[in-house]
C-alpha positions in Angstrom: 5.7 17.3 7.4 7.1 20.1 9.4 8.7 23.5 9.0 10.7 23.8 5.8 13.6 25.8 7.3 14.1 23.1 10.0 14.0 20.4 7.3 16.7 22.2 5.3 18.9 22.5 8.4 18.7 18.8 9.1 19.6 18.0 5.5 22.7 20.1 5.4 26.0 18.2 5.8 27.8 19.2 9.0 31.1 18.3 7.4 31.0 20.2 4.1 27.6 22.0 4.1 26.5 19.9 1.1 23.1 18.4 0.6 22.2 15.1 2.1 19.8 12.4 0.9 18.5 9.3 2.6 20.2 6.1 1.5 18.0 3.0 2.1 21.0 0.7 1.9 22.8 2.5 4.7 19.7 3.4 6.6 21.0 6.9 7.0 21.5 10.4 5.5 24.4 10.5 3.2 26.0 13.7 1.9 26.0 13.8 -1.9 29.3 15.8 -1.9 31.6 14.1 0.6 29.7 10.9 1.3 29.6 11.5 5.1 27.0 9.3 6.8 24.6 10.7 9.4 22.4 8.3 11.4 18.8 9.3 12.1 18.3 7.2 15.2 16.7 8.9 18.2 16.1 8.1 21.9 12.4 8.1 21.1 12.5 5.4 18.3 10.7 2.9 20.6 7.8 5.4 20.9 7.1 5.5 17.2 4.6 2.6 17.4 2.4 4.6 19.9 -1.3 4.6 19.2 -3.7 7.4 19.9 -7.2 7.2 21.4 -10.2 8.4 19.4 -13.4 9.4 21.0 -16.2 9.9 18.3 -18.2 12.0 20.7 -15.4 14.5 21.4 -14.0 17.1 19.1 -10.8 16.0 17.4 -7.6 17.5 18.8 -5.7 16.3 15.8 -6.1 19.3 13.4 -4.6 20.1 10.0 -1.8 22.6 9.7 -0.3 24.7 6.9 3.4 23.8 6.3 5.9 25.5 4.0 6.9 22.6 1.7 7.6 22.0 -1.9 4.3 20.5 -3.0 3.7 19.2 -6.5 0.1 19.1 -7.7 -0.6 16.6 -10.5 -2.6 18.0 -13.3 -3.7 14.5 -14.4 -4.8 12.6 -11.2 -5.0 15.5 -8.8 -2.5 14.0 -6.4 -0.3 16.2 -4.2 3.2 15.0 -3.5 5.6 17.1 -1.3 9.4 17.0 -1.2 11.7 17.8 1.6 15.0 19.2 0.4 15.8 19.8 -3.2 13.1 19.2 -5.8 13.8 15.8 -7.4 10.9 15.2 -9.8 8.6 17.0 -12.2 6.4 14.0 -12.8 3.7 12.6 -10.5 4.9 9.6 -8.6 1.4 8.1 -8.7 0.4 8.4 -12.4 3.5 9.9 -14.1 1.5 12.9 -15.2 2.9 16.5 -15.3 2.9 18.5 -12.0 3.0 22.1 -11.1 4.9 23.5 -8.1 3.2 25.0 -5.1 4.9 26.4 -2.0 2.6 25.4 0.8 0.3 22.5 1.6 -2.4 22.0 4.3 -2.4 18.6 6.0 -2.1 16.7 9.2 1.1 16.1 11.1 2.7 12.7 10.4 3.0 10.6 13.5 5.5 8.0 12.3 6.8 6.2 9.3 8.7 3.1 8.2 11.8 4.2 6.3 12.8 2.8 2.9 14.9 -0.3 3.3 15.0 -1.4 -0.4 17.4 0.7 -2.6 16.2 1.9 -6.0 18.5 -0.6 -7.9 17.0 -3.5 -5.9 13.5 -2.3 -6.6 14.2 -2.1 -10.3 15.7 -5.6 -10.3 12.7 -6.9 -8.4 10.4 -5.4 -11.0 12.4 -6.9 -13.9 12.4 -10.3 -12.2 8.7 -10.1 -11.6 7.9 -9.5 -15.3 10.3 -12.2 -16.3 8.2 -14.7 -14.4 4.9 -13.6 -16.0 3.2 -16.2 -18.1 2.8 -15.3 -21.8 4.7 -12.0 -21.4 6.0 -10.3 -24.5 9.7 -11.2 -25.1 10.8 -7.6 -24.9 9.0 -6.7 -21.7 12.0 -7.1 -19.5 13.9 -4.6 -21.6 11.1 -2.1 -21.4 10.6 -2.4 -17.7 14.4 -2.1 -17.1 14.1 1.4 -18.6 11.0 2.4 -16.6 11.0 5.6 -14.7 11.3 4.9 -11.0 9.6 7.0 -8.3 10.2 6.5 -4.5 7.2 7.6 -2.5 5.9 7.6 1.0 2.2 7.0 1.0 -0.2 7.8 3.8 -1.9 5.1 5.8 -3.9 4.6 8.9 -3.7 1.8 11.4 -6.9 1.2 13.5 -7.7 -0.8 16.5 -11.2 -1.4 17.9 -13.2 -3.7 20.1 -16.5 -4.9 18.6 -19.4 -6.4 20.6 -21.5 -8.0 17.8 -25.0 -9.3 17.9 -26.0 -11.1 14.7 -28.8 -12.9 12.8 -28.2 -15.2 9.9 -29.6 -18.1 7.8 -27.8 -21.3 6.7 -28.7 -24.3 4.6 -28.8 -28.0 5.7 -29.6 -31.1 3.6 -32.6 -33.2 4.7 -32.9 -36.3 2.6 -33.1 -34.8 -0.9 -34.3 -31.4 0.2 -32.3 -28.3 1.2 -33.7 -26.7 4.3 -33.0 -23.1 5.4 -32.5 -22.6 9.1 -32.3 -19.4 11.1 -29.7 -18.7 13.8 -28.5 -15.8 16.0 -25.7 -15.2 18.4 -23.2 -12.8 19.8 -19.4 -12.6 19.7 -16.6 -10.2 20.5 -14.0 -9.2 17.9 -10.8 -7.3 18.5 -9.2 -5.6 15.5 -5.5 -4.8 15.8 -3.6 -2.7 13.3 -6.1 -2.7 10.4 -4.1 -1.0 7.7 -6.2 1.5 5.7 -5.1 3.8 2.8 -5.4 7.5 3.7 -5.6 8.7 0.1 -7.8 8.0 -2.9 -4.5 7.8 -4.9 -3.5 4.7 -3.1 -4.8 2.2 -5.6 -5.4 -1.5 -4.8 -2.1 -2.2 -6.6 -0.2 0.1 -4.2 -2.2 -1.1 -1.2 -1.6 -4.8 -1.9 2.1 -4.2 -2.4 2.3 -2.9 1.2 -0.4 -4.7 3.3 1.4 -8.0 3.7 4.7 -6.4 4.9 3.6 -4.0 7.6 5.5 -4.5 10.9 4.8 -1.9 13.6 8.2 -2.6 15.2 9.8 -0.9 12.2 8.0 2.4 12.7 10.2 5.4 13.4 9.3 8.9 14.6 8.9 11.3 11.7 12.1 13.2 10.8 12.5 15.2 7.5 15.8 13.3 6.8 13.9 10.1 6.0 12.1 11.9 3.2 15.2 13.4 1.6 15.3 12.2 -2.0 11.8 10.9 -1.9 8.3 12.2 -2.4 5.5 11.9 0.2 1.8 12.5 0.2 0.5 14.2 3.3 -2.5 13.0 5.3 -5.5 15.0 4.4 -8.2 13.0 6.2 -9.6 13.5 9.7 -9.7 10.4 11.9 -13.5 10.2 11.4 -13.0 10.3 7.6 -10.4 7.5 7.9 -12.8 5.3 9.9 -15.5 5.9 7.3 -13.0 4.8 4.6 -12.4 1.6 6.6 -16.1 0.8 7.1 -16.6 -1.5 4.0 -13.4 -3.5 4.8 -14.4 -3.9 8.4 -17.9 -4.9 7.5 -16.5 -7.7 5.3 -14.3 -8.9 8.1 -17.1 -8.9 10.6 -19.4 -10.8 8.2 -16.6 -13.4 7.7 -16.1 -13.8 11.5 -19.9 -14.3 11.9 -19.9 -17.0 9.2 -17.1 -18.7 11.0 -18.9 -18.4 14.3 -22.1 -20.0 12.9 -19.9 -22.9 11.7 -22.4 -24.1 9.1 -22.3 -24.3 5.3 -24.3 -22.0 3.2 -24.5 -19.1 5.7 -26.3 -16.1 4.1 -28.5 -13.2 4.8 -26.2 -12.0 7.6 -27.4 -9.1 9.6 -25.7 -7.6 12.7 -25.3 -4.7 15.0 -22.1 -3.8 16.7 -21.1 -1.6 19.6 -17.6 -0.2 18.8 -15.3 0.8 21.6 -11.6 1.3 22.2 -10.8 3.0 18.9 -7.1 3.7 18.6 -5.2 5.0 15.5 -1.9 5.9 14.0 -1.2 8.3 11.2 1.8 6.9 9.3 3.7 6.9 6.0 4.8 3.7 4.3 7.5 3.5 1.5 6.8 2.2 -2.0 8.6 2.2 -5.3 6.5 2.8 -8.4 7.9 2.0 -11.8 6.1 3.6 -14.7 6.5 2.3 -18.2 4.6 2.2 -21.5 4.0 -0.8 -23.7 2.7 -0.1 -27.2 1.3 3.2 -26.1 -0.4 1.9 -22.9 0.8 3.3 -19.6 1.4 0.6 -16.9 3.2 0.4 -13.6 4.9 -2.1 -11.3 4.9 -1.5 -7.6 7.6 -2.6 -5.2 7.3 -2.5 -1.4 10.0 -0.3 0.0 10.1 -2.4 3.2 10.6 -5.9 1.9 10.6 -5.8 -1.9 7.3 -7.5 -2.5 6.3 -6.8 -6.1 3.0 -6.4 -7.8 2.2 -4.9 -11.2 0.4 -4.4 -14.5 1.6 -6.3 -17.5 0.6 -6.9 -21.1 0.2 -10.4 -22.8 1.8 -11.7 -25.9 -1.1 -12.7 -28.2 1.2 -14.9 -30.3 2.3 -16.8 -27.2 -1.3 -17.1 -26.0 -2.2 -18.5 -29.4 0.7 -20.9 -29.3 -0.3 -22.1 -25.8 -3.9 -22.5 -26.9 -2.8 -24.5 -30.0 -0.6 -26.8 -27.9 -3.4 -27.4 -25.4 -5.8 -28.2 -28.2 -3.3 -30.7 -29.7 -2.8 -32.4 -26.3 -6.6 -32.6 -25.8 -7.0 -34.3 -29.3 -4.1 -36.7 -28.6 -5.5 -37.6 -25.2 -9.0 -38.1 -26.8 -7.7 -40.3 -29.5 -5.7 -42.3 -27.0 -8.7 -42.7 -24.7 -10.8 -43.8 -27.7 -8.2 -46.3 -28.9 -7.9 -47.8 -25.4 -11.7 -48.2 -25.3 -11.7 -50.2 -28.5 -9.1 -52.7 -27.3 
């Protein structure tokens, strides 16, 4: 996020001097006063997918900066959400907790983003449709979710590339007559990781992450412009590249172990150990769009997350205990009928 005065200038309507907001349906800035549309395309759009080299032995040239922005600090979860243009929310987009206004925020420059493509009305419809398809959901849940508070948010992510030269040692099991025998094996393989998507914030929960991971398309990346954020909140990047790579270590370890098991090609592979020489690390520092719908059911706070790119929907939901009891009773009755029928057939 860049200088606030420059952002305000970009968001002012050239036709009537009114305030503009980004409209996902039109993929453009739209004036709230005269409805004039302003495209955000640039000659550099094709460069937004550019990746940046990282040398772990050199000092990082990607350093944090202080920007004058409207930053909201959540008093509940500690999240910081900034707004470009007019302040549009006094609740945290992540947890719906109260926020206090600050005027500056220190973070890293955003490299690129994927703009919202799903309008708020479509996100709410997707959330209502999602809860309507939930098994044993309370009958009034659709009505409750339809009234949920909707927050549009750009969340920070990394993409990482790397080349891994892996040497491994493992054990596997084989059957010999009636005995199970453990064998040892070792080997080497090369793994290329491309666009591993990693959350760059502790506030990006698995619910939010899973709502985005399946829909990331680098070709949709656009260079950062304040106009894309007009009307939405955004969390800035606060991690260095080294910190982002450390956050990705566990996921990458799991992926490498799975590749090793596939390379061994035996059943019962276990006790996997390996060393890897990592090279060719490249990264992007990006923002991705998500809708978060906050609702309460019988005093319990829950949320439904809708991907702002394609509308994929995930969420938290309650169960109807009366429906569960009814399903259990029906299943028991079917089991008894089947048992009686089986027994009667055996007597014939």
